[in-house]
Backbone as a chain_set.jsonl record, in Angstrom:
{"seq": "MKTIFIINNNQPEIKISVTWCQSFFSKLKGLMFVPSIPDGTGIILVDSVESRINTSIHMLFMNFDITTVWINSKKQVVDVVYAKKWHLAYLPKKPAQYVLELNSSHINDFHIGDQLSFSNEK", "coords": {"N": [[58.398, -55.415, -95.406], [57.165, -52.212, -96.278], [55.771, -50.705, -99.249], [55.926, -47.574, -100.828], [54.967, -44.617, -102.676], [56.871, -42.142, -104.257], [56.386, -38.894, -105.167], [57.295, -36.304, -107.289], [56.474, -33.156, -106.774], [57.123, -30.959, -108.295], [57.468, -31.977, -110.769], [55.061, -33.679, -111.639], [54.667, -35.977, -113.178], [56.639, -37.695, -112.489], [56.866, -40.459, -110.656], [57.766, -42.683, -108.3], [58.138, -46.004, -107.256], [58.934, -47.166, -104.112], [60.741, -49.039, -101.634], [60.236, -48.945, -98.21], [62.613, -48.376, -95.819], [63.335, -48.662, -92.637], [64.316, -49.988, -90.447], [67.291, -50.852, -88.604], [68.827, -52.926, -89.783], [67.772, -53.066, -92.44], [68.46, -50.537, -93.406], [71.232, -50.666, -93.151], [71.903, -52.712, -94.972], [70.761, -51.764, -97.369], [71.171, -51.324, -100.791], [73.22, -53.051, -101.178], [74.902, -55.776, -102.656], [72.782, -56.368, -104.318], [71.798, -57.338, -107.56], [70.818, -55.567, -109.564], [68.763, -52.63, -110.121], [65.516, -52.017, -110.999], [64.29, -49.612, -113.388], [62.331, -46.87, -112.285], [61.903, -47.757, -109.737], [62.994, -48.093, -106.292], [64.669, -47.559, -103.121], [63.937, -46.199, -99.896], [65.668, -44.808, -97.325], [65.066, -44.321, -93.99], [65.407, -42.025, -91.406], [65.225, -41.042, -87.926], [65.553, -38.367, -87.287], [66.702, -35.246, -88.761], [69.914, -35.216, -90.264], [73.345, -34.934, -91.242], [75.43, -36.771, -90.999], [74.168, -39.213, -90.17], [72.664, -39.767, -92.409], [74.461, -40.228, -94.351], [75.941, -42.157, -96.994], [77.501, -45.204, -98.132], [79.179, -46.771, -100.879], [80.243, -49.26, -101.054], [80.566, -52.663, -102.01], [78.629, -52.481, -103.931], [76.97, -53.166, -107.017], [76.398, -51.476, -109.085], [75.996, -48.08, -110.276], [74.109, -45.413, -108.721], [71.338, -43.084, -108.463], [71.177, -40.766, -105.919], [69.101, -39.219, -103.619], [68.708, -36.786, -101.252], [66.468, -35.928, -98.675], [64.732, -33.59, -96.707], [62.985, -33.159, -93.493], [60.729, -31.775, -94.199], [60.091, -32.768, -96.561], [61.509, -31.814, -98.742], [63.887, -31.679, -101.362], [67.275, -31.77, -100.584], [69.746, -32.395, -101.563], [71.313, -33.947, -104.402], [72.908, -36.662, -105.904], [74.974, -38.384, -108.23], [75.827, -41.413, -107.505], [78.674, -43.388, -107.419], [79.535, -46.81, -107.861], [81.384, -48.585, -105.386], [82.514, -46.306, -104.285], [83.794, -44.619, -101.46], [82.298, -42.887, -99.544], [79.368, -40.788, -99.353], [78.06, -37.691, -98.434], [75.253, -35.656, -97.591], [74.702, -32.231, -98.694], [73.242, -30.68, -96.957], [71.479, -31.229, -93.817], [69.459, -34.169, -93.723], [66.523, -36.261, -93.608], [65.611, -38.398, -94.969], [66.794, -40.784, -97.35], [66.825, -41.314, -100.651], [67.281, -43.872, -102.873], [67.924, -44.678, -106.144], [67.543, -46.059, -109.493], [70.177, -45.198, -111.692], [69.33, -43.778, -113.911], [67.565, -41.832, -113.143], [68.754, -39.41, -112.542], [68.277, -36.797, -113.495], [65.72, -36.262, -112.64], [65.2, -35.158, -110.189], [65.786, -32.249, -108.233], [67.634, -29.92, -106.212], [65.636, -28.335, -103.829], [63.192, -29.179, -104.882], [59.839, -30.138, -104.132], [58.509, -32.913, -102.533], [56.102, -35.627, -102.388], [54.866, -38.238, -100.35], [53.21, -41.251, -100.835], [50.775, -43.798, -100.278], [49.274, -44.8, -102.233], [48.667, -45.925, -105.608]], "CA": [[58.625, -54.006, -95.651], [56.087, -51.616, -97.057], [56.102, -49.963, -100.459], [55.225, -46.308, -100.987], [55.286, -43.921, -103.92], [57.432, -40.81, -104.13], [55.95, -38.048, -106.281], [57.954, -35.01, -107.344], [55.412, -32.184, -107.03], [57.598, -30.034, -109.316], [57.323, -32.721, -112.019], [54.125, -34.702, -111.17], [54.739, -37.221, -113.948], [57.654, -38.545, -111.871], [56.288, -41.224, -109.552], [58.684, -43.802, -108.108], [57.762, -46.999, -106.255], [60.11, -47.423, -103.273], [60.625, -49.84, -100.425], [60.474, -48.162, -96.999], [63.635, -49.038, -95.013], [63.466, -47.91, -91.397], [65.036, -50.768, -89.437], [68.749, -50.756, -88.676], [69.344, -53.889, -90.754], [67.401, -52.71, -93.814], [69.266, -49.372, -93.788], [72.618, -51.117, -93.285], [72.033, -53.481, -96.21], [70.467, -50.915, -98.516], [71.197, -52.028, -102.079], [74.441, -53.871, -101.293], [74.814, -57.138, -103.193], [71.648, -56.493, -105.236], [72.383, -57.349, -108.911], [70.401, -54.385, -110.329], [67.532, -52.015, -109.628], [64.718, -51.633, -112.161], [63.907, -48.219, -113.57], [61.037, -46.568, -111.673], [61.833, -48.306, -108.384], [64.128, -47.762, -105.444], [64.46, -47.72, -101.69], [64.076, -44.965, -99.135], [66.219, -45.042, -96.001], [64.357, -43.379, -93.126], [66.016, -41.764, -90.111], [64.262, -40.427, -87.005], [65.78, -36.919, -87.276], [67.577, -34.757, -89.822], [71.337, -35.302, -89.955], [74.239, -35.168, -92.386], [76.2, -37.986, -90.736], [73.306, -40.405, -90.144], [72.122, -40.036, -93.74], [75.54, -40.471, -95.306], [75.898, -43.516, -97.559], [78.714, -45.72, -98.77], [78.852, -47.537, -102.081], [81.012, -50.495, -101.038], [79.831, -53.882, -102.35], [77.558, -52.161, -104.884], [77.2, -53.68, -108.367], [75.984, -50.492, -110.082], [75.86, -46.691, -109.821], [72.728, -45.041, -108.409], [70.987, -41.707, -108.15], [70.839, -40.625, -104.502], [68.384, -37.97, -103.35], [68.521, -36.547, -99.824], [65.208, -35.218, -98.466], [64.604, -33.173, -95.312], [61.731, -33.531, -92.821], [59.631, -31.093, -94.893], [60.017, -33.487, -97.838], [62.172, -31.035, -99.781], [65.186, -32.216, -101.773], [68.385, -30.934, -100.131], [70.938, -32.738, -102.346], [71.183, -35.034, -105.378], [74.24, -37.095, -106.324], [75.167, -39.612, -108.998], [76.74, -42.163, -106.637], [79.385, -44.423, -108.165], [79.802, -48.042, -107.115], [82.65, -48.739, -104.679], [82.991, -45.043, -103.713], [83.787, -44.795, -100.009], [81.178, -42.266, -98.826], [78.707, -39.57, -99.816], [77.299, -36.978, -97.408], [74.438, -34.592, -98.196], [75.144, -30.854, -98.452], [72.481, -30.199, -95.807], [70.869, -32.337, -93.085], [68.325, -34.849, -94.346], [65.888, -37.317, -92.816], [65.351, -39.51, -95.88], [67.738, -40.982, -98.449], [66.173, -42.026, -101.745], [68.269, -44.498, -103.754], [67.202, -45.037, -107.364], [68.271, -46.358, -110.721], [70.961, -44.024, -112.095], [68.63, -43.055, -114.98], [66.723, -40.788, -112.553], [69.599, -38.307, -112.092], [67.71, -35.497, -113.87], [64.326, -36.195, -112.21], [65.11, -34.481, -108.894], [66.698, -31.111, -108.093], [67.595, -29.275, -104.905], [64.477, -27.455, -103.685], [61.949, -29.837, -105.29], [58.951, -30.571, -103.061], [58.055, -34.272, -102.807], [55.002, -36.199, -101.615], [54.932, -39.678, -100.123], [51.849, -41.742, -100.95], [50.575, -45.252, -100.242], [48.389, -45.135, -103.346], [49.235, -45.918, -106.94]], "C": [[57.513, -53.449, -96.538], [56.631, -50.876, -98.27], [55.278, -48.687, -100.473], [55.598, -45.719, -102.345], [55.806, -42.535, -103.582], [57.013, -40.041, -105.378], [56.702, -36.729, -106.187], [56.891, -33.983, -107.722], [55.816, -31.152, -108.081], [57.515, -30.652, -110.71], [56.394, -33.905, -111.722], [54.138, -36.01, -111.965], [55.776, -38.184, -113.376], [57.079, -39.152, -110.599], [57.092, -42.509, -109.429], [58.158, -44.714, -107.003], [59.009, -47.366, -105.444], [59.758, -48.287, -102.073], [61.066, -49.002, -99.239], [61.441, -48.937, -96.109], [63.895, -48.208, -93.758], [64.254, -48.671, -90.339], [66.545, -50.626, -89.651], [69.296, -51.681, -89.759], [69.011, -53.495, -92.187], [68.183, -51.496, -94.298], [70.727, -49.765, -93.989], [72.832, -51.851, -94.608], [71.791, -52.614, -97.437], [70.385, -51.718, -99.801], [72.469, -52.869, -102.267], [74.089, -55.27, -101.78], [73.617, -57.375, -104.106], [72.221, -56.442, -106.657], [72.027, -56.125, -109.752], [69.147, -53.814, -109.67], [66.735, -51.545, -110.839], [64.414, -50.137, -112.198], [62.525, -48.01, -112.936], [60.854, -47.13, -110.283], [63.058, -47.863, -107.592], [63.838, -48.111, -104.006], [64.561, -46.338, -101.048], [64.507, -45.337, -97.717], [65.698, -43.936, -95.091], [65.082, -43.255, -91.793], [64.997, -41.048, -89.228], [64.381, -38.903, -86.95], [66.655, -36.535, -88.467], [69.039, -34.8, -89.365], [72.13, -35.413, -91.253], [74.954, -36.512, -92.207], [75.323, -39.234, -90.838], [72.702, -40.733, -91.501], [73.218, -40.146, -94.8], [75.42, -41.914, -95.814], [77.292, -43.912, -98.017], [78.273, -46.562, -99.954], [79.683, -48.823, -102.178], [80.083, -51.682, -101.298], [78.632, -53.625, -103.261], [77.946, -52.655, -106.274], [76.896, -52.665, -109.455], [75.961, -49.103, -109.444], [74.383, -46.408, -109.572], [72.569, -43.522, -108.37], [70.583, -41.69, -106.68], [70.253, -39.242, -104.27], [68.196, -37.871, -101.843], [67.348, -35.603, -99.639], [65.104, -34.835, -96.987], [63.227, -33.547, -94.745], [60.512, -32.849, -93.441], [59.391, -31.682, -96.28], [60.499, -32.635, -99.024], [63.528, -31.655, -100.078], [66.279, -31.248, -101.333], [69.691, -31.252, -100.866], [70.606, -33.901, -103.276], [72.584, -35.365, -105.865], [74.123, -38.335, -107.206], [76.237, -40.383, -108.238], [77.344, -43.338, -107.393], [79.705, -45.625, -107.281], [81.229, -48.028, -106.575], [83.254, -47.422, -104.2], [82.831, -45.137, -102.196], [82.573, -44.171, -99.323], [80.66, -41.03, -99.541], [77.923, -39.001, -98.642], [76.474, -35.902, -98.092], [75.013, -33.217, -97.849], [74.482, -30.268, -97.212], [71.881, -31.399, -95.077], [69.62, -32.877, -93.793], [67.759, -35.885, -93.377], [65.659, -38.576, -93.655], [66.437, -39.56, -96.951], [67.048, -41.867, -99.477], [67.251, -42.562, -102.673], [67.534, -45.124, -104.933], [68.144, -45.499, -108.459], [68.971, -45.082, -111.185], [70.288, -43.206, -113.197], [67.79, -41.897, -114.453], [67.506, -39.549, -112.123], [69.018, -36.932, -112.426], [66.261, -35.309, -113.419], [64.123, -35.425, -110.904], [66.169, -33.393, -108.823], [66.566, -30.523, -106.697], [66.438, -28.277, -104.887], [63.163, -28.075, -104.118], [61.165, -30.264, -104.05], [58.39, -31.942, -103.438], [56.848, -34.622, -101.941], [55.251, -37.689, -101.481], [53.498, -40.185, -100.1], [51.822, -43.262, -100.876], [49.763, -45.727, -101.429], [49.124, -45.1, -104.678], [48.678, -44.733, -107.668]], "O": [[56.997, -54.131, -97.423], [57.795, -50.476, -98.308], [54.085, -48.705, -100.172], [56.439, -46.26, -103.063], [55.253, -41.842, -102.728], [57.253, -40.482, -106.502], [56.742, -36.106, -105.125], [56.453, -33.944, -108.872], [54.95, -30.531, -108.697], [57.496, -29.937, -111.712], [56.874, -35.028, -111.565], [53.669, -37.037, -111.474], [55.793, -39.361, -113.737], [56.84, -38.463, -109.608], [57.1, -43.331, -110.346], [57.775, -44.24, -105.934], [60.01, -47.817, -105.999], [58.634, -48.266, -101.571], [62.148, -48.414, -99.258], [61.123, -50.047, -95.683], [64.582, -47.188, -93.805], [64.805, -48.058, -89.424], [67.002, -50.317, -90.751], [70.133, -51.271, -90.563], [69.872, -53.579, -93.063], [68.537, -51.423, -95.475], [71.388, -49.256, -94.895], [73.835, -51.629, -95.286], [72.519, -52.707, -98.426], [69.621, -52.679, -99.894], [72.758, -53.337, -103.369], [73.096, -55.861, -101.356], [73.453, -58.481, -104.62], [73.054, -55.581, -106.94], [72.836, -55.683, -110.568], [68.553, -54.43, -108.785], [67.239, -50.749, -111.631], [64.299, -49.489, -111.158], [61.655, -48.874, -113.041], [59.779, -47.004, -109.698], [64.022, -47.334, -108.145], [62.902, -48.849, -103.698], [65.19, -45.43, -101.592], [63.817, -46.071, -97.01], [65.867, -42.753, -95.385], [65.342, -44.257, -91.127], [64.013, -40.507, -89.731], [63.416, -38.221, -86.606], [67.27, -37.392, -89.1], [69.354, -34.463, -88.224], [71.627, -35.933, -92.249], [75.067, -37.292, -93.152], [75.686, -40.199, -91.511], [72.271, -41.864, -91.724], [72.936, -40.155, -95.998], [74.862, -42.776, -95.135], [78.15, -43.062, -98.257], [77.128, -47.011, -100.018], [79.81, -49.404, -103.256], [78.939, -51.687, -100.845], [77.726, -54.454, -103.35], [79.111, -52.574, -106.665], [77.109, -52.95, -110.634], [75.913, -48.973, -108.221], [73.511, -47.071, -110.133], [73.547, -42.782, -108.258], [69.756, -42.491, -106.245], [70.828, -38.23, -104.671], [67.602, -38.754, -101.225], [67.231, -34.601, -100.344], [65.359, -35.663, -96.113], [62.412, -34.168, -95.427], [59.383, -33.294, -93.232], [58.595, -31.165, -97.064], [59.977, -32.723, -100.136], [64.233, -32.1, -99.172], [66.234, -30.06, -101.654], [70.639, -30.47, -100.803], [69.739, -34.725, -102.984], [73.36, -34.47, -106.201], [73.295, -39.213, -106.967], [77.42, -40.049, -108.316], [76.626, -44.177, -107.938], [80.091, -45.482, -106.121], [82.152, -47.529, -107.218], [84.4, -47.41, -103.749], [81.838, -45.678, -101.708], [81.877, -44.865, -98.582], [81.397, -40.326, -100.231], [77.215, -39.725, -97.943], [76.928, -35.296, -99.063], [75.714, -33.056, -96.85], [75.081, -29.46, -96.502], [71.783, -32.48, -95.657], [68.841, -32.124, -94.377], [68.437, -36.323, -92.447], [65.531, -39.676, -93.119], [66.935, -38.528, -97.401], [66.729, -43.024, -99.204], [68.05, -41.791, -103.205], [66.655, -45.969, -104.766], [69.363, -45.352, -108.369], [68.404, -43.995, -111.076], [70.647, -42.046, -113.398], [67.344, -41.059, -115.236], [66.964, -38.711, -111.402], [69.259, -35.981, -111.682], [65.633, -34.31, -113.77], [62.993, -35.079, -110.557], [67.297, -33.573, -109.284], [65.508, -30.617, -106.074], [66.28, -27.477, -105.81], [62.104, -27.557, -103.764], [61.743, -30.693, -103.051], [57.857, -32.115, -104.534], [56.604, -34.003, -100.905], [55.783, -38.324, -102.39], [52.652, -39.609, -99.416], [52.738, -43.931, -101.355], [49.58, -46.931, -101.614], [50.08, -44.345, -104.855], [49.014, -44.508, -108.831]]}, "num_chains": 1, "name": "protein.A"}
Protein backbone atom coordinates (compact mmCIF):
# COMPACT_ATOMS: atom_id res chain seq x y z
CA MET A 1 0.00 0.00 0.00
CA LYS A 2 1.19 3.48 -0.76
CA THR A 3 1.52 6.39 1.64
CA ILE A 4 0.45 9.92 0.77
CA PHE A 5 0.19 13.20 2.65
CA ILE A 6 -3.03 15.09 3.26
CA ILE A 7 -2.58 18.85 3.58
CA ASN A 8 -5.35 21.12 4.83
CA ASN A 9 -5.01 24.17 2.57
CA ASN A 10 -7.01 26.21 5.11
CA GLN A 11 -4.41 25.35 7.78
CA PRO A 12 -1.20 24.46 5.83
CA GLU A 13 0.65 23.46 8.99
CA ILE A 14 -1.64 20.41 9.16
CA LYS A 15 0.00 17.63 7.15
CA ILE A 16 -0.99 14.03 7.84
CA SER A 17 0.75 10.89 6.57
CA VAL A 18 -1.90 8.35 5.50
CA THR A 19 -2.04 4.89 4.00
CA TRP A 20 -4.03 4.75 0.75
CA CYS A 21 -6.71 2.02 1.03
CA GLN A 22 -8.47 1.34 -2.26
CA SER A 23 -8.87 -2.44 -2.37
CA PHE A 24 -12.00 -4.07 -1.01
CA PHE A 25 -10.06 -5.89 1.72
CA SER A 26 -8.10 -2.85 2.90
CA LYS A 27 -11.31 -0.78 3.12
CA LEU A 28 -13.14 -3.61 4.90
CA LYS A 29 -10.40 -4.00 7.50
CA GLY A 30 -9.73 -0.29 7.96
CA LEU A 31 -8.43 0.17 11.50
CA MET A 32 -10.23 -2.83 13.01
CA PHE A 33 -8.11 -4.76 15.50
CA VAL A 34 -5.28 -2.19 15.33
CA PRO A 35 -4.08 -1.46 18.91
CA SER A 36 -3.62 2.30 18.33
CA ILE A 37 -2.91 4.92 15.68
CA PRO A 38 -0.05 7.38 16.15
CA ASP A 39 -0.72 11.10 16.09
CA GLY A 40 -0.07 12.58 12.63
CA THR A 41 -0.93 9.37 10.78
CA GLY A 42 -4.04 7.67 9.49
CA ILE A 43 -5.66 5.87 6.60
CA ILE A 44 -7.73 7.08 3.69
CA LEU A 45 -10.46 4.84 2.30
CA VAL A 46 -10.94 5.53 -1.41
CA ASP A 47 -14.14 4.89 -3.35
CA SER A 48 -14.61 5.17 -7.12
CA VAL A 49 -17.54 7.63 -6.89
CA GLU A 50 -19.16 9.94 -4.35
CA SER A 51 -21.71 8.24 -2.10
CA ARG A 52 -23.15 8.45 1.39
CA ILE A 53 -23.76 4.71 1.74
CA ASN A 54 -20.46 3.47 0.27
CA THR A 55 -18.46 5.83 2.47
CA SER A 56 -20.30 5.00 5.68
CA ILE A 57 -18.16 3.42 8.39
CA HIS A 58 -18.73 1.19 11.39
CA MET A 59 -16.69 1.17 14.57
CA LEU A 60 -17.16 -2.48 15.55
CA PHE A 61 -13.99 -4.23 16.76
CA MET A 62 -12.25 -0.87 17.21
CA ASN A 63 -9.93 -0.39 20.20
CA PHE A 64 -10.06 3.42 20.22
CA ASP A 65 -12.07 6.45 19.08
CA ILE A 66 -11.04 8.25 15.88
CA THR A 67 -11.56 11.46 13.98
CA THR A 68 -13.32 10.73 10.68
CA VAL A 69 -13.24 13.23 7.83
CA TRP A 70 -15.36 12.73 4.71
CA ILE A 71 -14.00 14.35 1.53
CA ASN A 72 -15.74 14.79 -1.83
CA SER A 73 -14.23 14.36 -5.31
CA LYS A 74 -13.17 18.03 -5.30
CA LYS A 75 -11.14 17.29 -2.15
CA GLN A 76 -13.41 19.43 0.02
CA VAL A 77 -14.39 18.33 3.52
CA VAL A 78 -18.12 17.50 3.60
CA ASP A 79 -18.34 16.15 7.18
CA VAL A 80 -16.23 15.58 10.30
CA VAL A 81 -17.15 13.26 13.18
CA TYR A 82 -15.58 12.11 16.42
CA ALA A 83 -16.28 8.39 15.92
CA LYS A 84 -16.58 6.32 19.10
CA LYS A 85 -15.36 2.73 19.29
CA TRP A 86 -18.05 0.05 18.99
CA HIS A 87 -20.61 2.51 17.54
CA LEU A 88 -22.68 0.74 14.90
CA ALA A 89 -22.44 3.18 11.96
CA TYR A 90 -21.61 6.70 10.83
CA LEU A 91 -22.75 8.20 7.53
CA PRO A 92 -21.53 11.51 6.10
CA LYS A 93 -23.96 14.44 5.83
CA LYS A 94 -23.20 14.69 2.11
CA PRO A 95 -21.80 12.26 -0.48
CA ALA A 96 -18.07 11.67 -0.24
CA GLN A 97 -15.43 9.81 -2.23
CA TYR A 98 -12.76 9.61 0.48
CA VAL A 99 -12.90 8.75 4.18
CA LEU A 100 -9.97 9.95 6.26
CA GLU A 101 -9.56 8.12 9.58
CA LEU A 102 -7.16 9.70 12.07
CA ASN A 103 -6.09 9.79 15.68
CA SER A 104 -8.90 11.39 17.70
CA SER A 105 -6.59 14.31 18.58
CA HIS A 106 -7.19 15.72 15.07
CA ILE A 107 -10.88 16.53 15.67
CA ASN A 108 -10.27 20.31 15.46
CA ASP A 109 -7.89 20.16 12.46
CA PHE A 110 -10.59 19.76 9.79
CA HIS A 111 -13.88 21.60 9.22
CA ILE A 112 -16.68 21.32 6.69
CA GLY A 113 -15.68 23.34 3.62
CA ASP A 114 -11.90 23.01 4.11
CA GLN A 115 -10.00 22.44 0.86
CA LEU A 116 -7.44 19.61 1.02
CA SER A 117 -4.50 18.55 -1.14
CA PHE A 118 -3.14 15.05 -1.60
CA SER A 119 0.62 14.82 -2.10
CA ASN A 120 3.21 12.07 -2.56
CA GLU A 121 5.94 14.35 -1.23
CA LYS A 122 6.98 15.06 2.33
